[in-house]
Kinemage of the C-alpha trace (Angstrom):
@kinemage 1
@onewidth
@group {chain A} dominant
@subgroup {mainchain}
@vectorlist {calphas} color= white
{ca met a 1} P 68.557 3.252 5.757
{ca lys a 2} L 66.508 6.013 7.334
{ca ala a 3} L 67.806 5.040 10.779
{ca trp a 4} L 71.399 5.446 9.593
{ca leu a 5} L 70.587 8.799 8.010
{ca thr a 6} L 68.891 9.991 11.200
{ca ala a 7} L 71.882 8.873 13.267
{ca leu a 8} L 74.288 10.636 10.895
{ca ile a 9} L 72.309 13.889 11.047
{ca ala a 10} L 72.160 13.687 14.850
{ca leu a 11} L 75.921 13.095 14.974
{ca leu a 12} L 76.620 16.058 12.684
{ca cys a 13} L 74.325 18.330 14.714
{ca ser a 14} L 76.004 17.226 17.937
{ca gly a 15} L 79.415 17.928 16.443
{ca leu a 16} L 78.294 21.380 15.320
{ca ala a 17} L 76.908 22.141 18.793
{ca leu a 18} L 80.179 21.067 20.402
{ca ala a 19} L 82.188 23.165 17.958
{ca leu a 20} L 80.054 26.232 18.655
{ca gly a 21} L 80.382 25.674 22.402
{ca ala a 22} L 84.151 25.357 22.109
{ca ala a 23} L 84.285 28.545 20.035
{ca met a 24} L 82.312 30.437 22.688
{ca leu a 25} L 84.611 29.198 25.453
{ca ala a 26} L 87.660 30.193 23.406
{ca leu a 27} L 86.561 33.809 23.001
{ca pro a 28} L 89.134 36.335 24.203
{ca glu a 29} L 88.369 38.179 27.395
{ca phe a 30} L 87.620 41.505 25.733
{ca ala a 31} L 84.843 39.912 23.660
{ca val a 32} L 82.608 39.422 26.692
{ca arg a 33} L 82.656 43.035 27.878
{ca leu a 34} L 79.728 44.091 25.711
{ca pro a 35} L 77.330 44.701 28.653
{ca gly a 36} L 79.742 47.272 30.037
{ca gln a 37} L 80.075 48.967 26.672
{ca val a 38} L 76.292 49.116 26.273
{ca ala a 39} L 75.881 50.587 29.755
{ca ala a 40} L 78.573 53.190 29.073
{ca asn a 41} L 76.834 54.395 25.886
{ca leu a 42} L 73.214 53.965 26.965
{ca asp a 43} L 72.641 57.676 27.608
{ca ala a 44} L 73.448 58.464 23.969
{ca ser a 45} L 71.222 55.731 22.547
{ca gly a 46} L 67.915 57.584 22.850
{ca val a 47} L 66.309 54.939 25.090
{ca ala a 48} L 66.744 53.786 28.672
{ca his a 49} L 66.528 50.022 28.146
{ca pro a 50} L 69.708 48.239 27.003
{ca val a 51} L 67.951 45.630 24.841
{ca thr a 52} L 66.108 48.281 22.826
{ca ala a 53} L 69.318 50.299 22.561
{ca val a 54} L 71.148 47.304 21.120
{ca leu a 55} L 68.363 46.280 18.714
{ca leu a 56} L 67.519 49.718 17.341
{ca asn a 57} L 70.773 51.627 17.742
{ca phe a 58} L 74.006 49.772 18.433
{ca arg a 59} L 73.263 46.855 16.066
{ca gly a 60} L 70.498 48.355 13.972
{ca tyr a 61} L 71.859 46.741 10.807
{ca asp a 62} L 71.058 43.281 12.194
{ca thr a 63} L 67.506 44.277 13.095
{ca leu a 64} L 66.962 45.846 9.676
{ca leu a 65} L 68.026 42.617 7.981
{ca glu a 66} L 65.859 40.531 10.329
{ca val a 67} L 62.788 42.521 9.303
{ca ala a 68} L 63.700 42.056 5.633
{ca val a 69} L 64.076 38.290 6.148
{ca leu a 70} L 60.631 38.076 7.770
{ca leu a 71} L 59.097 39.910 4.834
{ca leu a 72} L 60.887 37.635 2.354
{ca ala a 73} L 59.573 34.591 4.216
{ca leu a 74} L 56.011 35.870 3.857
{ca leu a 75} L 56.564 36.543 0.154
{ca gly a 76} L 57.633 32.921 -0.166
{ca val a 77} L 54.406 31.788 1.499
{ca phe a 78} L 52.396 33.959 -0.897
{ca ala a 79} L 54.255 32.414 -3.834
{ca leu a 80} L 53.416 28.929 -2.574
{ca ser a 81} L 49.797 29.894 -1.921
{ca arg a 82} L 49.303 30.524 -5.633
{ca his a 83} L 50.031 26.859 -6.330
{ca ala a 84} L 47.900 25.716 -3.400
{ca ser a 85} L 44.846 27.801 -4.291
{ca asp a 86} L 43.162 24.837 -5.977
{ca his a 87} L 43.306 22.960 -2.676
{ca ala a 88} L 41.990 25.782 -0.501
{ca his a 89} L 39.029 25.159 1.690
{ca pro a 90} L 37.002 27.355 4.077
{ca ala a 91} L 37.598 27.201 7.782
{ca ala a 92} L 35.268 25.036 9.840
{ca pro a 93} L 32.685 26.990 11.845
{ca ala a 94} L 34.032 27.855 15.285
{ca his a 95} L 32.185 27.369 18.542
{ca pro a 96} L 30.166 30.459 19.587
{ca val a 97} L 32.021 30.558 22.914
{ca leu a 98} L 35.358 30.789 21.076
{ca gln a 99} L 34.002 33.541 18.862
{ca thr a 100} L 32.787 35.506 21.886
{ca leu a 101} L 36.129 35.130 23.642
{ca ala a 102} L 37.977 36.195 20.482
{ca arg a 103} L 35.833 39.326 20.178
{ca leu a 104} L 36.604 40.189 23.808
{ca leu a 105} L 40.296 39.358 23.753
{ca ala a 106} L 41.327 40.875 20.406
{ca pro a 107} L 40.835 44.536 21.488
{ca leu a 108} L 42.670 43.825 24.742
{ca met a 109} L 45.556 42.287 22.797
{ca val a 110} L 45.785 45.426 20.671
{ca leu a 111} L 46.015 47.495 23.874
{ca val a 112} L 48.712 45.179 25.229
{ca ala a 113} L 50.628 45.558 21.972
{ca gly a 114} L 50.449 49.341 22.257
{ca tyr a 115} L 51.689 49.168 25.834
{ca leu a 116} L 54.598 46.902 24.881
{ca leu a 117} L 55.545 49.266 22.075
{ca trp a 118} L 55.582 52.304 24.366
{ca ile a 119} L 57.270 50.672 27.348
{ca gly a 120} L 60.069 49.198 25.209
{ca ala a 121} L 62.159 52.342 25.640
{ca tyr a 122} L 62.228 51.899 29.428
{ca ala a 123} L 61.555 48.220 30.196
{ca pro a 124} L 61.288 44.825 28.445
{ca gly a 125} L 59.075 45.229 25.384
{ca gly a 126} L 59.369 46.834 21.979
{ca ala a 127} L 58.329 46.231 18.392
{ca phe a 128} L 58.958 42.495 18.170
{ca gln a 129} L 57.004 41.716 21.330
{ca ala a 130} L 54.190 44.095 20.376
{ca gly a 131} L 54.079 42.689 16.837
{ca ala a 132} L 53.915 39.133 18.172
{ca val a 133} L 50.874 40.039 20.287
{ca leu a 134} L 49.168 41.627 17.274
{ca ala a 135} L 49.909 38.519 15.228
{ca ala a 136} L 48.462 36.315 17.967
{ca ala a 137} L 45.282 38.395 17.854
{ca gly a 138} L 45.032 37.814 14.113
{ca val a 139} L 45.546 34.065 14.493
{ca leu a 140} L 42.929 33.944 17.255
{ca leu a 141} L 40.393 35.747 15.079
{ca arg a 142} L 41.101 33.323 12.243
{ca leu a 143} L 40.672 30.289 14.498
{ca ala a 144} L 37.369 31.749 15.655
{ca gly a 145} L 36.208 32.118 12.053
{ca leu a 146} L 36.102 35.923 12.298
{ca leu a 147} L 38.998 36.624 9.931
{ca pro a 148} L 39.325 35.126 6.438
{ca ala a 149} L 42.476 33.469 5.168
{ca trp a 150} L 44.666 35.650 2.987
{ca ala a 151} L 44.851 35.026 -0.738
{ca gln a 152} L 46.891 37.821 -2.298
{ca pro a 153} L 47.286 41.063 -0.318
{ca gly a 154} L 45.711 44.252 -1.606
{ca arg a 155} L 47.438 47.607 -1.756
{ca leu a 156} L 46.555 48.628 1.790
{ca leu a 157} L 47.805 45.360 3.232
{ca arg a 158} L 50.979 45.510 1.150
{ca gly a 159} L 51.619 48.989 2.469
{ca gly a 160} L 51.228 47.793 6.043
{ca leu a 161} L 53.565 44.873 5.451
{ca ala a 162} L 56.265 47.089 3.962
{ca leu a 163} L 55.761 50.068 6.284
{ca gly a 164} L 58.206 49.015 8.997
{ca leu a 165} L 61.016 48.216 6.574
{ca leu a 166} L 60.437 51.414 4.599
{ca val a 167} L 60.455 53.594 7.722
{ca phe a 168} L 63.573 51.827 8.981
{ca leu a 169} L 65.318 52.383 5.634
{ca ala a 170} L 64.246 56.048 5.548
{ca val a 171} L 65.689 56.661 9.020
{ca ala a 172} L 68.844 54.770 8.032
{ca val a 173} L 69.346 56.863 4.891
{ca ala a 174} L 68.634 60.067 6.822
{ca gly a 175} L 71.839 59.393 8.763
{ca leu a 176} L 74.016 59.608 5.651
{ca pro a 177} L 74.672 63.375 6.040
{ca gln a 178} L 76.291 62.454 9.358
{ca gly a 179} L 78.615 60.095 7.520
{ca glu a 180} L 76.990 56.713 8.198
{ca leu a 181} L 73.739 54.789 7.930
{ca leu a 182} L 71.482 54.530 10.978
{ca his a 183} L 73.123 57.451 12.734
{ca tyr a 184} L 70.679 59.018 15.176
{ca pro a 185} L 71.303 62.648 16.125
{ca pro a 186} L 71.338 62.687 19.954
{ca ala a 187} L 68.480 65.200 20.124
{ca leu a 188} L 66.277 63.119 17.809
{ca ala a 189} L 67.313 59.596 18.767
{ca ser a 190} L 64.348 58.931 21.049
{ca pro a 191} L 61.536 60.045 18.661
{ca leu a 192} L 63.241 58.393 15.676
{ca ile a 193} L 63.503 55.061 17.476
{ca leu a 194} L 59.850 55.336 18.536
{ca leu a 195} L 58.887 56.066 14.923
{ca val a 196} L 60.829 53.041 13.684
{ca glu a 197} L 59.345 50.803 16.365
{ca ala a 198} L 55.801 51.958 15.608
{ca gly a 199} L 56.207 51.049 11.958
{ca leu a 200} L 57.887 47.764 12.833
{ca thr a 201} L 55.104 46.823 15.246
{ca leu a 202} L 52.482 47.014 12.517
{ca ser a 203} L 54.627 45.285 9.897
{ca ile a 204} L 55.862 42.520 12.201
{ca gly a 205} L 52.327 41.894 13.441
{ca leu a 206} L 50.986 41.630 9.892
{ca thr a 207} L 53.926 39.534 8.708
{ca leu a 208} L 53.777 36.999 11.541
{ca ala a 209} L 49.998 36.762 11.235
{ca gly a 210} L 50.340 36.485 7.474
{ca leu a 211} L 52.638 33.476 7.748
{ca tyr a 212} L 49.621 31.684 9.221
{ca leu a 213} L 46.752 33.429 7.445
{ca ala a 214} L 48.247 33.050 3.977
{ca ser a 215} L 48.385 29.274 4.394
{ca ala a 216} L 45.359 28.819 6.629
{ca gly a 217} L 43.152 27.707 3.761
{ca trp a 218} L 45.462 25.023 2.395
{ca arg a 219} L 44.155 21.497 2.551
{ca gln a 220} L 46.399 19.296 4.667
């Protein structure tokens, strides 16, 4: 029975993949001219890198919702952790070599995250990459036994988790006098995007790390 169910699911997934591929091939010609449109409006975006311009300016609504979805996912993990608290157990002691390496690497990872945040306006990088590096540092410290698993976040941690979304929403609402959400005045576009990315870096880093740290003490 399970073999038939597996085969049916594989068949449905294959059909969906073929349908999506056919839909992409059937797109009208004008739908694939987005790179040219991005390049034509890049000077007004506030940044010099097209990916950052798309994520934080041209399709900022999508990025705002992505951040909200990440935060909701972590809230779901916290909700589950309440039911799993009776099965929590401390982490096994890590090897001293791993702990030494973690102590050396974690500060370097924070520096790399800061570099990725800053360089995102000009080259590949930005808040999501910087946040992922911060999250990796948190996971490494947990694996080395230097960071405890999360139970329920305190006020400071909650503020850090919500900071990126709140800053993003504040910048979005600030554009309402111009007639639309997420409208960056040309003179302020660059510092506003940097402000949003700085907040997102911290929140994304904490959220991604939290998805692991909030469940790290569950008994398998």
